[in-house]
C-alpha positions as CSV (number, residue, x, y, z in Angstrom):
1,M,-6.1,-15.4,-12.2
2,N,-5.3,-13.1,-15.3
3,I,-8.1,-11.3,-15.9
4,R,-8.5,-7.4,-14.2
5,L,-11.9,-5.8,-14.1
6,Q,-11.9,-2.0,-13.3
7,L,-14.9,-2.3,-10.9
8,F,-15.7,0.2,-8.0
9,E,-14.7,0.4,-4.7
10,F,-16.5,2.3,-1.8
11,E,-13.0,3.1,-0.1
12,D,-12.6,5.3,-3.5
13,Q,-16.0,7.1,-3.4
14,P,-15.2,10.6,-2.0
15,W,-18.9,10.6,-0.9
16,F,-17.8,7.8,1.3
17,P,-18.4,8.6,5.0
18,H,-15.3,8.7,6.5
19,V,-15.7,6.7,9.3
20,I,-16.8,3.4,7.6
21,R,-13.5,4.0,5.5
22,Q,-11.3,4.8,8.0
23,G,-12.5,1.5,10.0
24,M,-11.9,-0.5,7.1
25,L,-8.4,0.7,6.3
26,D,-7.7,0.3,10.2
27,F,-8.5,-3.4,9.5
28,L,-6.2,-3.7,6.7
29,R,-3.2,-1.8,8.5
30,F,-4.0,-4.5,11.4
31,M,-4.3,-7.7,9.4
32,I,-0.7,-6.6,7.1
33,T,1.3,-5.9,10.3
34,R,0.1,-9.0,12.0
35,L,1.0,-11.3,9.0
36,N,4.2,-9.3,8.2
37,A,2.9,-9.5,4.4
38,Y,5.5,-7.6,3.0
39,E,8.6,-9.3,4.5
40,A,9.0,-10.8,0.9
41,A,9.2,-6.9,-0.3
42,I,12.1,-6.2,1.7
43,P,15.1,-7.2,-0.2
44,L,13.7,-5.0,-3.2
45,L,12.9,-1.8,-0.8
46,Q,16.9,-2.6,0.0
47,E,18.1,-2.3,-2.9
48,L,16.0,0.7,-4.0
49,L,17.1,2.7,-1.2
50,E,20.8,1.3,-2.3
51,R,20.8,2.4,-5.7
52,T,19.6,5.9,-4.9
53,R,22.4,6.1,-1.3
54,S,19.1,6.9,0.2
55,S,17.6,6.0,3.9
56,H,14.3,7.7,3.5
57,L,10.9,6.5,1.7
58,T,8.0,8.4,0.7
59,D,5.1,6.7,0.8
60,L,1.9,7.1,-1.3
61,C,-1.5,6.5,-0.8
62,S,-1.0,5.4,2.4
63,G,-4.2,4.8,3.5
64,A,-4.2,3.5,7.3
65,G,-0.4,2.8,7.0
66,G,-1.1,-1.2,7.0
67,G,2.6,-2.8,7.3
68,I,4.8,0.1,7.3
69,A,6.1,-0.1,10.7
70,S,7.1,-3.4,10.3
71,V,8.8,-2.6,6.7
72,Q,10.6,0.8,8.4
73,Q,12.0,-1.5,11.4
74,Q,13.4,-4.6,9.0
75,L,14.8,-2.0,6.7
76,T,17.0,-0.2,9.4
77,Q,17.8,-3.9,10.5
78,R,19.3,-5.0,7.6
79,M,20.6,-1.7,6.4
80,G,22.5,-1.3,10.0
81,K,21.3,2.7,9.9
82,P,18.0,4.7,10.5
83,V,15.4,4.3,7.7
84,Q,12.6,6.9,8.0
85,V,9.7,7.0,6.6
86,T,7.1,9.6,5.4
87,L,3.3,8.6,5.0
88,S,0.9,10.8,2.7
89,D,-2.4,10.4,1.2
90,L,-4.9,12.1,-1.0
91,Y,-7.1,11.5,2.1
92,P,-5.0,11.4,4.9
93,N,-6.1,9.4,7.8
94,L,-4.4,11.5,10.4
95,G,-5.3,9.6,13.5
96,A,-3.6,6.6,12.2
97,Y,-0.9,8.6,11.2
98,E,-0.4,10.1,14.8
99,Y,-0.8,6.9,16.2
100,I,2.0,5.3,13.5
101,R,4.4,7.8,14.5
102,H,3.7,7.7,18.4
103,E,4.1,4.4,17.7
104,S,7.4,4.9,16.2
105,G,9.1,7.1,18.0
106,G,9.5,9.7,15.1
107,A,11.1,7.4,12.7
108,I,7.7,7.2,10.9
109,D,6.4,11.0,9.9
110,F,3.5,12.1,7.8
111,I,2.3,14.9,5.3
112,P,-1.1,16.0,6.9
113,E,-2.2,18.1,3.1
114,P,-3.5,15.6,0.3
115,V,-0.7,14.6,-1.8
116,D,-1.2,13.5,-5.4
117,A,0.6,10.5,-6.6
118,T,0.4,11.8,-10.4
119,A,2.0,15.2,-9.3
120,V,4.2,14.7,-6.2
121,P,5.9,18.3,-5.5
122,E,9.5,18.4,-6.0
123,S,9.8,19.3,-2.4
124,I,8.6,15.8,-0.9
125,K,12.1,13.6,-1.3
126,G,13.0,10.0,-0.8
127,V,12.2,6.6,-2.6
128,R,8.8,6.3,-3.4
129,T,6.6,3.3,-2.6
130,I,2.3,2.6,-2.6
131,F,1.6,-0.4,-0.3
132,S,-1.7,-2.4,-1.2
133,S,-2.8,0.8,-3.2
134,F,-2.1,0.7,-7.0
135,H,-5.0,-1.0,-8.0
136,H,-6.9,1.1,-7.2
137,F,-5.6,3.4,-10.3
138,P,-7.3,3.0,-13.7
139,P,-4.4,2.2,-16.1
140,A,-4.3,6.1,-17.4
141,V,-3.9,7.2,-13.7
142,A,-1.8,4.3,-12.4
143,K,0.7,5.2,-15.3
144,A,0.4,8.8,-14.7
145,I,1.9,7.7,-11.2
146,L,4.5,6.0,-12.7
147,Q,5.5,8.5,-15.8
148,D,5.5,11.4,-12.6
149,A,8.0,8.8,-10.8
150,A,10.3,8.6,-13.9
151,T,10.2,12.0,-15.0
152,K,11.4,13.7,-11.4
153,R,14.0,10.5,-11.6
154,T,12.9,9.8,-8.2
155,A,13.1,5.8,-7.6
156,I,9.6,3.9,-6.9
157,G,8.4,0.8,-5.2
158,I,4.8,-0.6,-6.1
159,F,3.7,-4.0,-3.9
160,E,0.7,-5.5,-3.8
161,G,0.3,-8.0,-1.2
162,S,-1.9,-10.9,-2.9
163,K,-0.4,-13.9,-5.4
164,K,-3.9,-12.7,-7.2
165,S,-5.7,-16.2,-7.1
166,W,-8.9,-17.5,-6.8
167,L,-7.9,-19.2,-3.5
168,E,-7.4,-16.0,-2.0
169,M,-11.1,-15.1,-3.0
170,L,-12.3,-18.5,-1.8
171,L,-10.1,-17.5,1.7
172,L,-11.9,-13.9,1.5
173,W,-15.5,-15.3,1.3
174,L,-15.4,-17.8,3.8
175,F,-13.0,-16.6,6.6
176,F,-12.5,-13.3,6.6
177,P,-16.0,-12.2,7.5
178,V,-15.1,-14.3,11.1
179,I,-11.8,-12.7,11.1
180,I,-13.2,-9.3,11.3
181,L,-15.4,-9.7,14.2
182,V,-12.9,-11.8,16.2
183,V,-9.9,-8.8,15.6
184,T,-11.9,-5.8,15.9
185,P,-11.5,-5.2,19.7
186,F,-8.0,-5.4,19.6
187,I,-7.5,-2.8,16.5
188,R,-5.6,0.7,18.1
189,P,-6.1,3.2,18.2
190,F,-9.5,2.4,20.1
191,S,-12.5,3.0,18.6
192,I,-16.0,3.5,19.4
193,S,-17.2,3.7,15.9
194,R,-15.6,1.1,14.7
195,L,-17.0,-1.0,17.3
196,F,-20.6,0.5,16.3
197,F,-19.9,-0.2,12.5
198,T,-18.9,-3.8,13.0
199,Y,-21.0,-5.2,15.3
200,I,-24.6,-2.8,15.3
201,L,-24.4,-1.6,12.2
202,P,-22.1,-4.1,10.2
203,L,-21.0,-1.4,7.3
204,I,-17.6,-2.1,8.3
205,P,-17.5,-5.9,7.2
206,L,-19.4,-5.5,4.1
207,G,-17.4,-2.8,2.8
208,I,-14.1,-5.1,3.4
209,I,-15.5,-7.6,1.8
210,W,-16.6,-5.9,-1.0
211,D,-13.6,-4.2,-1.6
212,G,-11.5,-7.0,-0.9
213,T,-13.1,-9.1,-3.8
214,V,-12.7,-5.6,-6.0
215,S,-9.1,-5.2,-4.6
216,L,-8.4,-9.1,-6.0
217,L,-10.5,-8.5,-9.3
218,R,-8.3,-5.1,-10.2
219,I,-4.8,-5.9,-9.1
220,Y,-2.5,-5.7,-11.8
221,T,0.0,-8.7,-13.0
222,P,3.5,-8.6,-13.5
223,E,2.9,-8.9,-17.0
224,Q,0.3,-6.1,-17.2
225,L,2.6,-3.9,-14.9
226,R,5.6,-4.6,-17.8
227,Q,3.3,-3.4,-20.4
228,M,2.5,-0.1,-18.8
229,A,6.1,0.4,-17.4
230,S,7.5,0.2,-21.0
231,E,4.9,2.6,-22.0
232,V,6.4,5.5,-19.7
233,Q,8.4,7.7,-21.4
234,A,11.7,7.4,-19.2
235,P,15.1,7.4,-20.9
236,G,17.7,6.0,-18.6
237,Y,15.0,4.7,-16.1
238,T,15.1,0.4,-15.6
239,W,11.7,-1.0,-14.9
240,R,11.3,-4.6,-13.4
241,A,8.1,-6.2,-12.2
242,G,7.2,-9.9,-11.1
243,R,6.4,-11.9,-7.7
244,V,7.9,-12.8,-4.6
245,G,7.3,-14.6,-1.4
246,A,5.9,-18.1,-0.4
247,G,2.8,-19.1,1.6
248,A,-0.7,-17.8,2.5
249,G,-0.7,-14.4,3.0
250,K,3.0,-13.9,2.0
251,Y,2.9,-13.4,-1.8
252,V,3.9,-10.1,-3.0
253,I,3.4,-8.3,-6.6
254,Y,5.9,-5.7,-7.5
255,L,7.1,-3.3,-10.1
256,I,10.4,-1.1,-9.0
257,G,11.5,1.2,-11.1
258,Y,15.0,3.5,-10.6
259,P,17.2,6.1,-12.6
260,E,20.3,4.5,-14.2
261,E,23.3,6.2,-12.6
262,S,24.9,8.3,-14.9
């Protein structure tokens, strides 16, 4: 699937009810965590941390923080020292972030104020990451996110948990409606509103299927990511894009960038 269509996702709309958006993001976090979807990205993240002599990730566009706990644990194990993670978003999901911070024992923290990925404050440090969110941005905004990281000489890793294939689209349509109904009672933190908008008034399942379909169509291919990165004004900055992983739910499309050592 080499096409990219900039269709709309409900999750992106400012008017979209927060309770529905949060329910959709909580499901995404649950599935990414259960599938360990970003396992193949761990060596790339380790490379970025080692190149920048850092042990801190600042996650942008965190949504509900899907998979970040597993990423933090695996990096800590591989690097032999604690890796800290800070979550952030333009629309912070504070309930999910509080839960993740508690479950991680404080290894994962968050910024409660909105953070714009195209203009990250100088005070926010650490290797920047974006998981499952970069496709939300049209090319001009996506390029601005890369430019901001490069201008501030900060390493960044963009990761999409997908192979971007028509088979994934088919699996989404055929199996996800059932999966959503089965797993929703097990998503934490528990929420009555999530149950209501899943089983009584099924706005969360409808939103997930629609936004999931659009997400697959909006994900940038490695070739498109390379082209975008080549247009960023970043002397002394290295970019690399590609696909890693194998097996259902295990493919990752990535773009990493880091300043070259002086």
